[in-house]
N, C-alpha and C positions, 0 to 999 in steps of 0.2 A: 842725799849730795848726786847720789850720781847715777839715779834714775832719772832724773836734771837735766842730765849731760846727753847719757845715754835712751833718746827717746828710739821708736817705734820707730821702722824704716817701713812708708805706702808699699808693696808689693809690687806698685808697676815698675821702681823705683833700681828693683835689682838686677833687671839685665845690665842700665846701665851703668851703675856702679860696675855689675864687672866686668864690662867693654871697657871702662875707665883702670878699671888695676892692670886688666891686662897687654893695657899701653902702657901705664905707670912703666909695667915692667920691662917691657923696650925698650923703651927711654931710656932709661938704669939702664941699660946691657950696652947701650949708643955712649950716656956721656952721665954722669951725676948729678950735674944741676937741673939735667933733661926729666932723669928722673924722679926727682924733684918736684920738679913745673910737672908733673904727672901726681905726682905725689898730693899736693895743694887739689890740681884740680878734682884730685878723685873725692876730697875728703869735702868737698866743694859738693857734687851731686848725691856724697848723702846726704848732706844737710841738707840740700836743694827737696829732697824724697821726705823730710824726716813726715813724725804723722804723732807727734804728742794729744796725750788726751786734753781734753779742756773743760770745761764744768759748767755747762750749761744752764741758763735761766730756761725755768721749766712755766713759770705762768701762764694761762691759759691769753690768747691774742699774744702774746709781746713775737716778735719779727725779730730773727736774732739773721749777718753778717754771715754771708755763707762762704765769705772769703776774712786772707789774711791781708795787709795795707790799706790804700790814706782814699780817703775817700776824696772823688779825683773832680767827680760833678754832681751837683742835686739841679734834678730841672721836669716842669711842666710836661711831658709831652704824651703823643699818643702811644699807643700800649703794643709790642711790634708786625706789623702790616699782618709778614703770615699764621697767626691766629687768627684771624678777622672775625678779631673782637669787636667791641663800637668804640669809635674812637673816638670820649671822647678823655681828655689828656688825666697822665694819669703821674704822680711821682716816681720820675727814679732818679735811682742810687746808685754808681756808681765803684765801685771801689777793684784800683788797679794795684794786679800785689808784679813786683819789683821783682827778677832770678834772687830775691835773697828773701821773700818771704816766701813759708811755707805753703803750697798750692792743690793742699786737702780741698774739696771743697762739702760742707756743710749744707743742709737743707734750713732753709729762715727758718719754716716753722712745718706742724705739725700738719699732718692731710692727704687728699689721695691726686696722685698723677692724674692727673684727666687729658691731661695733651706731652707730645713730644712732637717737634719740629729741630729737625737737624739742616742748616741753612748751609754751603758750602758757599769760599769768598776769598777773598785777602786778605792776606799777615799787614796791614796796616801799625803804624804804634796805637794800643790798646787806648794808652792814651785823649787821645781825641775823638773826638763827641760821636763823629762818620765810624766809626770802626763799627758800632751799634746797627750802622743800619751795610756796611761793604764788607766787612772780615767774615772769614770762617764762625760762625759760634752755634750752642746748642741752646735752644727751645723752651725752656720746663712749665706749662700753664699747670698750676698746684692747687685744689682746691681744699683750702681749710676747713675751721667750722663755723657756718651761721653761712653756708655759699655763698662765703671772701674767698678768690678767686687770688693768690698773691702768683706773678711771675719773675722770672728769673732766667738769665740768662750766661749761659760760661760766652766767651770772647776770646778765642785767638787772638794774639798780638805779631808783633815784628818776628817778637824769638821762637816766639810760638807754636809748634806745625803738628800737636798734637790734640782733642777737645776728648777727653774720656768719662763716660758719663751711667756710669750700672744702673740706673735706674726703667724700669716697662711700665709704659701703661694699667693703672690699672691696681701698682703699686702703695701699698701705702707704708708714708713716713716716719724720723718722730724728730722734732725738733734739732740740731744740731748733730743728725745719725751723715756718716758721712755717705757722697754717692758716687762718686771722679778726681777730678781731677786736672788742672789744662798743664803741658812741660813747658817751663823756660818762658813764667814772667807773659802776662795776660790780665784782662779783668773780669767782671762779672759785676751783672746789673739789677738790682730788686727792682722794679713795679712792685713799688704797693696798690693797693686797692683805692676807690674814689675813694676821697676826702680825709685818707689816713696824712700826717702828715711825716716828712723823719723825726725823730729825734737824739738827729748824729748831725753836725756842723765839714763846709769843705776842707779837705784841711788834715782831721778827726783819723788816728791812726784805729783801723777795726783789728779784731780780732773775731779769726773765726770759729763759731759755736760761742761765743760768750757774747758778744761786743750788740748792744742791744740795738738792729737804727729805726724803728718803730714798732709803735704799742698798735693792734688794731679798735682798742677798746679808746685810750686814750683821747682827750677829749683837747685839747695844749696846742698852739700853734708850732709853728718850724721855730726850731732851731739857729741860732748864732754860735758863732765864737774867734774867739779871739787868740793867737800870736800868745804864749804867756810864758 
């Protein structure tokens, strides 16, 4: 039971937790209520940087959600212009993370990191469609089996001010492997290969490293969903 409550903390979070804890101690000397507020914020900070283990489906061809959050948009759009790829539209699945979601990002599919492109930019609300073009972002092109490429993009949001990506070009990663995080609210876009349809619906909640976004080998059409 305790293993489900006391989950590991991402290493990037410890400095922030320490800062919150010190601030809490200082506030507590000023007033008890301020100390209580600081304690709540410190606990939230630890909760934000949680890094729970996930059970990742490992069948060949599955594209797994790289982030916890809600599918805000599914749209047929060209891939990021910064990659210089063909402009043929592909399906883009956008998963939005709020400040209560786990922000550790995981590789959506196994493969080799073909290219990394960092793009400085603004910090608009990540739920906006234009955030994929104007916000600060880290673009990753991953070459999967069968020479198919899956592109995913970490996008900073309104509160987010730091994208962490530990990948390097030429590196091989496994589906569900941790590769980075975005601090304090953000979004991850996944661009599926041409002709591949998403297996999630707008409004659906995804779990990083577990929820299947698409299947490169499937032939079924796009799914729809409704609140029940």
